[in-house]
C-alpha positions in Angstrom: 24.3 35.4 -107.8 25.6 37.3 -110.8 26.9 40.8 -110.2 24.6 43.5 -111.7 25.9 45.2 -114.8 26.5 48.9 -114.0 26.8 50.9 -117.2 27.1 54.6 -117.7 23.3 55.1 -117.7 23.0 53.3 -114.4 25.7 55.5 -112.8 24.1 58.6 -114.2 20.7 57.6 -112.8 22.2 57.0 -109.3 24.1 60.3 -109.5 21.0 62.2 -110.4 19.1 60.7 -107.5 21.9 61.3 -105.1 22.1 65.0 -106.0 18.7 65.7 -104.5 18.7 66.0 -100.7 14.9 65.4 -100.7 15.3 62.2 -102.7 18.1 61.0 -100.5 16.1 61.6 -97.4 13.0 59.8 -98.9 15.2 56.7 -99.6 16.7 56.8 -96.1 13.2 57.2 -94.5 11.7 54.3 -96.5 14.8 52.3 -95.5 15.0 48.5 -95.8 11.7 47.8 -94.1 9.5 50.2 -96.1 6.9 52.7 -95.1 3.3 53.3 -96.0 2.6 56.4 -98.1 1.0 58.1 -95.1 3.9 57.4 -92.8 6.4 58.7 -95.3 4.4 61.8 -96.1 3.9 62.7 -92.4 7.5 62.2 -91.5 9.0 64.1 -94.4 6.6 66.9 -94.7 7.2 67.8 -91.0 10.9 67.3 -91.1 11.7 68.9 -94.5 8.8 71.3 -94.7 7.8 69.9 -98.1 4.7 71.1 -100.0 2.4 68.4 -101.4 3.8 69.1 -104.9 7.4 68.7 -103.8 6.6 65.4 -102.0 4.7 64.0 -104.9 7.1 65.2 -107.6 10.1 63.6 -105.8 8.4 60.3 -104.9 7.0 60.0 -108.4 10.5 60.5 -109.8 12.0 57.8 -107.5 9.2 55.4 -108.6 9.5 56.2 -112.3 13.3 55.7 -112.2 13.0 52.4 -110.4 14.3 53.2 -106.9 11.0 52.7 -105.1 8.0 50.5 -105.7 4.7 49.9 -103.9 4.1 46.4 -102.6 1.3 45.3 -100.4 0.4 48.8 -99.4 4.0 49.8 -98.5 6.6 51.8 -100.4 9.8 49.7 -100.6 13.2 50.1 -102.1 14.3 48.2 -105.2 17.8 46.9 -105.6 18.7 50.3 -107.0 17.1 52.0 -104.1 19.1 49.9 -101.6 22.3 50.7 -103.6 21.4 54.4 -103.3 20.7 54.0 -99.6 24.1 52.3 -99.0 25.9 55.0 -100.9 24.7 57.4 -98.3 
């Protein structure tokens, strides 16, 4: 398999995602197996004390930037999401 091209824009996107503790925690909680929206919301709102707005804003950002997608009723990480998860 060919190695993915990582240009400046790609690195900036990963950096911006990694700078938010909420987004990092969302990615870690979704993990490699995925979570339903309800599972993710329940876990993170309790643990991080997030408002509905904070939860939706950060999840929408991760989806818009291509780190998370919804498949078959579950939120799952894309290749970029897995890369962010592996980066810690």
